[in-house]
PDB file of N, CA, C and O in Angstrom:
ATOM      1  N   MET A   1      82.274 103.106  98.159  1.00  0.00           N
ATOM      2  CA  MET A   1      81.618 102.383  97.160  1.00  0.00           C
ATOM      3  C   MET A   1      81.448 101.084  97.870  1.00  0.00           C
ATOM      4  O   MET A   1      81.826 100.655  98.960  1.00  0.00           O
ATOM      5  N   LYS A   2      80.651 100.537  96.742  1.00  0.00           N
ATOM      6  CA  LYS A   2      79.662  98.976  97.317  1.00  0.00           C
ATOM      7  C   LYS A   2      80.216  98.087  96.242  1.00  0.00           C
ATOM      8  O   LYS A   2      80.274  98.305  95.032  1.00  0.00           O
ATOM      9  N   THR A   3      80.549  97.206  96.818  1.00  0.00           N
ATOM     10  CA  THR A   3      81.256  95.945  95.928  1.00  0.00           C
ATOM     11  C   THR A   3      79.755  94.881  96.518  1.00  0.00           C
ATOM     12  O   THR A   3      79.177  95.235  97.545  1.00  0.00           O
ATOM     13  N   THR A   4      79.372  93.877  95.902  1.00  0.00           N
ATOM     14  CA  THR A   4      78.143  92.739  95.972  1.00  0.00           C
ATOM     15  C   THR A   4      79.104  91.425  95.069  1.00  0.00           C
ATOM     16  O   THR A   4      79.686  91.409  93.984  1.00  0.00           O
ATOM     17  N   ILE A   5      78.937  90.635  95.927  1.00  0.00           N
ATOM     18  CA  ILE A   5      79.848  89.223  95.610  1.00  0.00           C
ATOM     19  C   ILE A   5      78.424  88.308  95.489  1.00  0.00           C
ATOM     20  O   ILE A   5      77.853  87.912  96.505  1.00  0.00           O
ATOM     21  N   LEU A   6      77.866  87.990  93.980  1.00  0.00           N
ATOM     22  CA  LEU A   6      76.719  86.779  93.810  1.00  0.00           C
ATOM     23  C   LEU A   6      77.027  85.169  94.227  1.00  0.00           C
ATOM     24  O   LEU A   6      77.998  84.488  93.897  1.00  0.00           O
ATOM     25  N   ASN A   7      76.135  84.879  94.874  1.00  0.00           N
ATOM     26  CA  ASN A   7      76.180  83.336  94.469  1.00  0.00           C
ATOM     27  C   ASN A   7      77.393  82.627  95.140  1.00  0.00           C
ATOM     28  O   ASN A   7      77.944  81.719  94.517  1.00  0.00           O
ATOM     29  N   CYS A   8      77.845  82.989  96.379  1.00  0.00           N
ATOM     30  CA  CYS A   8      78.928  82.663  96.752  1.00  0.00           C
ATOM     31  C   CYS A   8      78.646  82.027  98.603  1.00  0.00           C
ATOM     32  O   CYS A   8      77.642  82.323  99.250  1.00  0.00           O
ATOM     33  N   HIS A   9      79.443  81.413  98.971  1.00  0.00           N
ATOM     34  CA  HIS A   9      79.373  80.870 100.319  1.00  0.00           C
ATOM     35  C   HIS A   9      80.630  81.302 101.240  1.00  0.00           C
ATOM     36  O   HIS A   9      81.839  81.439 101.048  1.00  0.00           O
ATOM     37  N   ALA A  10      79.612  81.470 102.502  1.00  0.00           N
ATOM     38  CA  ALA A  10      80.431  82.141 103.229  1.00  0.00           C
ATOM     39  C   ALA A  10      80.392  81.712 104.528  1.00  0.00           C
ATOM     40  O   ALA A  10      79.431  81.051 104.922  1.00  0.00           O
ATOM     41  N   LEU A  11      81.507  82.058 105.407  1.00  0.00           N
ATOM     42  CA  LEU A  11      82.002  81.290 107.020  1.00  0.00           C
ATOM     43  C   LEU A  11      81.184  82.431 107.625  1.00  0.00           C
ATOM     44  O   LEU A  11      81.183  83.635 107.369  1.00  0.00           O
ATOM     45  N   THR A  12      80.518  81.732 108.468  1.00  0.00           N
ATOM     46  CA  THR A  12      79.751  82.087 109.400  1.00  0.00           C
ATOM     47  C   THR A  12      80.051  82.070 110.930  1.00  0.00           C
ATOM     48  O   THR A  12      80.289  81.018 111.523  1.00  0.00           O
ATOM     49  N   GLY A  13      80.026  83.301 111.544  1.00  0.00           N
ATOM     50  CA  GLY A  13      79.859  82.226 113.244  1.00  0.00           C
ATOM     51  C   GLY A  13      81.381  82.054 113.615  1.00  0.00           C
ATOM     52  O   GLY A  13      82.390  82.014 112.912  1.00  0.00           O
ATOM     53  N   GLU A  14      81.170  81.964 115.040  1.00  0.00           N
ATOM     54  CA  GLU A  14      82.393  81.845 115.965  1.00  0.00           C
ATOM     55  C   GLU A  14      83.282  80.973 115.021  1.00  0.00           C
ATOM     56  O   GLU A  14      84.341  81.336 114.509  1.00  0.00           O
ATOM     57  N   ASN A  15      82.620  79.662 114.868  1.00  0.00           N
ATOM     58  CA  ASN A  15      83.458  78.016 114.359  1.00  0.00           C
ATOM     59  C   ASN A  15      83.906  78.629 112.847  1.00  0.00           C
ATOM     60  O   ASN A  15      84.899  78.130 112.318  1.00  0.00           O
ATOM     61  N   ALA A  16      83.272  79.565 112.244  1.00  0.00           N
ATOM     62  CA  ALA A  16      83.559  79.757 110.788  1.00  0.00           C
ATOM     63  C   ALA A  16      82.957  78.674 109.730  1.00  0.00           C
ATOM     64  O   ALA A  16      83.501  78.166 108.750  1.00  0.00           O
ATOM     65  N   THR A  17      81.345  78.452 110.386  1.00  0.00           N
ATOM     66  CA  THR A  17      80.802  77.433 109.770  1.00  0.00           C
ATOM     67  C   THR A  17      80.518  77.697 108.102  1.00  0.00           C
ATOM     68  O   THR A  17      80.057  78.805 107.827  1.00  0.00           O
ATOM     69  N   PRO A  18      80.703  76.990 107.264  1.00  0.00           N
ATOM     70  CA  PRO A  18      80.125  77.755 105.868  1.00  0.00           C
ATOM     71  C   PRO A  18      78.322  77.461 105.964  1.00  0.00           C
ATOM     72  O   PRO A  18      77.554  76.741 106.602  1.00  0.00           O
ATOM     73  N   THR A  19      78.247  78.653 104.758  1.00  0.00           N
ATOM     74  CA  THR A  19      76.437  78.663 104.749  1.00  0.00           C
ATOM     75  C   THR A  19      76.333  77.422 104.101  1.00  0.00           C
ATOM     76  O   THR A  19      77.101  76.858 103.321  1.00  0.00           O
ATOM     77  N   PRO A  20      75.275  77.108 104.552  1.00  0.00           N
ATOM     78  CA  PRO A  20      74.205  75.703 103.665  1.00  0.00           C
ATOM     79  C   PRO A  20      73.937  75.763 102.224  1.00  0.00           C
ATOM     80  O   PRO A  20      73.802  74.833 101.429  1.00  0.00           O
ATOM     81  N   ALA A  21      73.875  77.309 101.993  1.00  0.00           N
ATOM     82  CA  ALA A  21      73.243  77.635 100.722  1.00  0.00           C
ATOM     83  C   ALA A  21      73.948  79.021 100.142  1.00  0.00           C
ATOM     84  O   ALA A  21      74.650  79.780 100.810  1.00  0.00           O
ATOM     85  N   PRO A  22      73.650  79.151  98.956  1.00  0.00           N
ATOM     86  CA  PRO A  22      74.743  80.125  98.481  1.00  0.00           C
ATOM     87  C   PRO A  22      74.476  81.585  99.021  1.00  0.00           C
ATOM     88  O   PRO A  22      73.403  81.499  99.618  1.00  0.00           O
ATOM     89  N   VAL A  23      74.841  82.614  99.083  1.00  0.00           N
ATOM     90  CA  VAL A  23      74.577  83.588  99.793  1.00  0.00           C
ATOM     91  C   VAL A  23      75.399  85.049  98.842  1.00  0.00           C
ATOM     92  O   VAL A  23      76.519  85.016  98.331  1.00  0.00           O
ATOM     93  N   ASP A  24      74.459  86.187  98.841  1.00  0.00           N
ATOM     94  CA  ASP A  24      75.167  87.067  98.140  1.00  0.00           C
ATOM     95  C   ASP A  24      75.631  88.328  99.511  1.00  0.00           C
ATOM     96  O   ASP A  24      74.923  88.835 100.382  1.00  0.00           O
ATOM     97  N   ILE A  25      76.711  88.454  99.280  1.00  0.00           N
ATOM     98  CA  ILE A  25      77.922  89.452 100.126  1.00  0.00           C
ATOM     99  C   ILE A  25      77.675  91.122  99.699  1.00  0.00           C
ATOM    100  O   ILE A  25      77.811  91.592  98.570  1.00  0.00           O
ATOM    101  N   GLU A  26      77.342  91.738 100.739  1.00  0.00           N
ATOM    102  CA  GLU A  26      77.964  93.280  99.925  1.00  0.00           C
ATOM    103  C   GLU A  26      78.512  94.156 101.177  1.00  0.00           C
ATOM    104  O   GLU A  26      78.342  94.199 102.396  1.00  0.00           O
ATOM    105  N   ILE A  27      79.327  94.886 100.102  1.00  0.00           N
ATOM    106  CA  ILE A  27      80.907  95.031 101.201  1.00  0.00           C
ATOM    107  C   ILE A  27      80.973  96.641 101.073  1.00  0.00           C
ATOM    108  O   ILE A  27      81.238  97.110  99.966  1.00  0.00           O
ATOM    109  N   GLU A  28      80.829  97.174 101.748  1.00  0.00           N
ATOM    110  CA  GLU A  28      80.953  99.058 101.616  1.00  0.00           C
ATOM    111  C   GLU A  28      82.209  99.127 102.371  1.00  0.00           C
ATOM    112  O   GLU A  28      82.384  98.681 103.504  1.00  0.00           O
ATOM    113  N   GLY A  29      83.383  99.953 101.360  1.00  0.00           N
ATOM    114  CA  GLY A  29      84.162  99.892 101.924  1.00  0.00           C
ATOM    115  C   GLY A  29      85.387  98.821 102.294  1.00  0.00           C
ATOM    116  O   GLY A  29      86.101  98.154 101.545  1.00  0.00           O
ATOM    117  N   ARG A  30      85.357  98.898 103.392  1.00  0.00           N
ATOM    118  CA  ARG A  30      86.630  97.464 104.045  1.00  0.00           C
ATOM    119  C   ARG A  30      85.383  96.864 105.131  1.00  0.00           C
ATOM    120  O   ARG A  30      85.741  96.213 106.113  1.00  0.00           O
ATOM    121  N   LEU A  31      84.137  97.088 104.918  1.00  0.00           N
ATOM    122  CA  LEU A  31      83.077  96.386 106.026  1.00  0.00           C
ATOM    123  C   LEU A  31      81.808  95.551 104.986  1.00  0.00           C
ATOM    124  O   LEU A  31      81.108  95.833 104.013  1.00  0.00           O
ATOM    125  N   ILE A  32      82.062  94.325 105.943  1.00  0.00           N
ATOM    126  CA  ILE A  32      80.722  93.574 104.967  1.00  0.00           C
ATOM    127  C   ILE A  32      79.789  94.041 105.455  1.00  0.00           C
ATOM    128  O   ILE A  32      79.792  94.042 106.686  1.00  0.00           O
ATOM    129  N   THR A  33      78.643  94.611 104.781  1.00  0.00           N
ATOM    130  CA  THR A  33      77.346  95.007 105.718  1.00  0.00           C
ATOM    131  C   THR A  33      76.374  94.401 105.067  1.00  0.00           C
ATOM    132  O   THR A  33      75.338  95.065 105.062  1.00  0.00           O
ATOM    133  N   GLU A  34      76.311  93.316 104.474  1.00  0.00           N
ATOM    134  CA  GLU A  34      75.048  92.601 104.452  1.00  0.00           C
ATOM    135  C   GLU A  34      75.408  91.155 103.874  1.00  0.00           C
ATOM    136  O   GLU A  34      76.268  91.101 102.995  1.00  0.00           O
ATOM    137  N   VAL A  35      74.826  90.035 104.296  1.00  0.00           N
ATOM    138  CA  VAL A  35      75.085  88.765 103.960  1.00  0.00           C
ATOM    139  C   VAL A  35      73.361  88.105 103.948  1.00  0.00           C
ATOM    140  O   VAL A  35      72.535  87.993 104.853  1.00  0.00           O
ATOM    141  N   ARG A  36      73.323  87.797 102.647  1.00  0.00           N
ATOM    142  CA  ARG A  36      71.548  87.786 102.599  1.00  0.00           C
ATOM    143  C   ARG A  36      71.749  86.203 101.223  1.00  0.00           C
ATOM    144  O   ARG A  36      72.620  85.889 100.412  1.00  0.00           O
ATOM    145  N   PRO A  37      70.273  85.566 101.675  1.00  0.00           N
ATOM    146  CA  PRO A  37      70.481  84.230 100.687  1.00  0.00           C
ATOM    147  C   PRO A  37      70.476  84.997  99.053  1.00  0.00           C
ATOM    148  O   PRO A  37      69.985  86.079  98.730  1.00  0.00           O
ATOM    149  N   ALA A  38      71.213  83.992  98.211  1.00  0.00           N
ATOM    150  CA  ALA A  38      71.430  84.503  96.897  1.00  0.00           C
ATOM    151  C   ALA A  38      70.146  84.800  95.948  1.00  0.00           C
ATOM    152  O   ALA A  38      69.327  83.955  95.585  1.00  0.00           O
ATOM    153  N   GLY A  39      70.145  85.898  95.690  1.00  0.00           N
ATOM    154  CA  GLY A  39      68.929  86.354  94.915  1.00  0.00           C
ATOM    155  C   GLY A  39      67.952  87.124  95.539  1.00  0.00           C
ATOM    156  O   GLY A  39      67.178  87.841  94.905  1.00  0.00           O
ATOM    157  N   ALA A  40      67.949  87.007  96.813  1.00  0.00           N
ATOM    158  CA  ALA A  40      66.809  87.712  97.512  1.00  0.00           C
ATOM    159  C   ALA A  40      66.430  89.013  97.203  1.00  0.00           C
ATOM    160  O   ALA A  40      65.255  89.309  97.422  1.00  0.00           O
ATOM    161  N   ARG A  41      67.706  90.449  96.411  1.00  0.00           N
ATOM    162  CA  ARG A  41      67.142  91.011  96.040  1.00  0.00           C
ATOM    163  C   ARG A  41      68.313  91.540  95.259  1.00  0.00           C
ATOM    164  O   ARG A  41      69.423  91.021  95.373  1.00  0.00           O
ATOM    165  N   GLU A  42      67.986  93.010  94.121  1.00  0.00           N
ATOM    166  CA  GLU A  42      69.052  93.247  93.427  1.00  0.00           C
ATOM    167  C   GLU A  42      70.176  93.756  94.050  1.00  0.00           C
ATOM    168  O   GLU A  42      70.142  94.437  95.075  1.00  0.00           O
ATOM    169  N   PRO A  43      71.206  93.424  93.425  1.00  0.00           N
ATOM    170  CA  PRO A  43      72.404  94.012  94.144  1.00  0.00           C
ATOM    171  C   PRO A  43      72.196  95.563  94.059  1.00  0.00           C
ATOM    172  O   PRO A  43      71.386  96.179  93.366  1.00  0.00           O
ATOM    173  N   ALA A  44      73.275  96.111  95.071  1.00  0.00           N
ATOM    174  CA  ALA A  44      73.361  97.714  95.369  1.00  0.00           C
ATOM    175  C   ALA A  44      74.203  98.116  93.949  1.00  0.00           C
ATOM    176  O   ALA A  44      74.788  97.287  93.252  1.00  0.00           O
ATOM    177  N   ALA A  45      74.133  99.553  93.681  1.00  0.00           N
ATOM    178  CA  ALA A  45      74.810 100.219  92.758  1.00  0.00           C
ATOM    179  C   ALA A  45      76.140 100.339  93.386  1.00  0.00           C
ATOM    180  O   ALA A  45      76.544 100.757  94.470  1.00  0.00           O
ATOM    181  N   GLY A  46      76.885  99.638  91.941  1.00  0.00           N
ATOM    182  CA  GLY A  46      78.240  99.514  92.189  1.00  0.00           C
ATOM    183  C   GLY A  46      78.943  98.486  91.337  1.00  0.00           C
ATOM    184  O   GLY A  46      78.610  98.271  90.171  1.00  0.00           O
ATOM    185  N   THR A  47      80.211  97.676  92.133  1.00  0.00           N
ATOM    186  CA  THR A  47      80.669  96.625  91.656  1.00  0.00           C
ATOM    187  C   THR A  47      80.204  95.224  91.846  1.00  0.00           C
ATOM    188  O   THR A  47      80.202  94.945  93.045  1.00  0.00           O
ATOM    189  N   VAL A  48      79.766  94.141  91.005  1.00  0.00           N
ATOM    190  CA  VAL A  48      79.150  93.275  90.707  1.00  0.00           C
ATOM    191  C   VAL A  48      80.082  92.113  90.538  1.00  0.00           C
ATOM    192  O   VAL A  48      80.540  91.934  89.409  1.00  0.00           O
ATOM    193  N   ILE A  49      80.472  91.187  91.639  1.00  0.00           N
ATOM    194  CA  ILE A  49      81.191  90.236  91.084  1.00  0.00           C
ATOM    195  C   ILE A  49      80.087  88.772  91.245  1.00  0.00           C
ATOM    196  O   ILE A  49      79.141  88.667  92.026  1.00  0.00           O
ATOM    197  N   ASP A  50      80.557  87.789  90.279  1.00  0.00           N
ATOM    198  CA  ASP A  50      79.778  86.658  90.250  1.00  0.00           C
ATOM    199  C   ASP A  50      80.365  85.933  90.822  1.00  0.00           C
ATOM    200  O   ASP A  50      81.337  85.547  90.173  1.00  0.00           O
ATOM    201  N   GLY A  51      80.261  85.377  92.057  1.00  0.00           N
ATOM    202  CA  GLY A  51      81.219  84.458  92.760  1.00  0.00           C
ATOM    203  C   GLY A  51      81.319  82.863  92.519  1.00  0.00           C
ATOM    204  O   GLY A  51      82.068  82.035  93.038  1.00  0.00           O
ATOM    205  N   ARG A  52      80.358  82.729  91.601  1.00  0.00           N
ATOM    206  CA  ARG A  52      80.730  81.701  90.870  1.00  0.00           C
ATOM    207  C   ARG A  52      82.006  81.155  89.880  1.00  0.00           C
ATOM    208  O   ARG A  52      82.553  80.109  89.532  1.00  0.00           O
ATOM    209  N   GLU A  53      82.066  82.376  89.717  1.00  0.00           N
ATOM    210  CA  GLU A  53      83.444  82.560  88.805  1.00  0.00           C
ATOM    211  C   GLU A  53      85.011  82.635  89.467  1.00  0.00           C
ATOM    212  O   GLU A  53      86.046  82.712  88.806  1.00  0.00           O
ATOM    213  N   LEU A  54      84.900  82.591  91.020  1.00  0.00           N
ATOM    214  CA  LEU A  54      85.819  82.858  91.783  1.00  0.00           C
ATOM    215  C   LEU A  54      86.872  81.582  91.595  1.00  0.00           C
ATOM    216  O   LEU A  54      87.921  81.547  92.238  1.00  0.00           O
TER     217      LEU A  54
END
């Protein structure tokens, strides 16, 4: 089952640096499969969460 969190910020890299712009995060099972710029493509089939509401 895939879940996509739209328009959120992520902590990346060894120093947990916040992304400079919003991103979409795609999760499959317990693994993050993709972090991409917000709106770069349509979310995969599955659950979609608007990160602005979190």
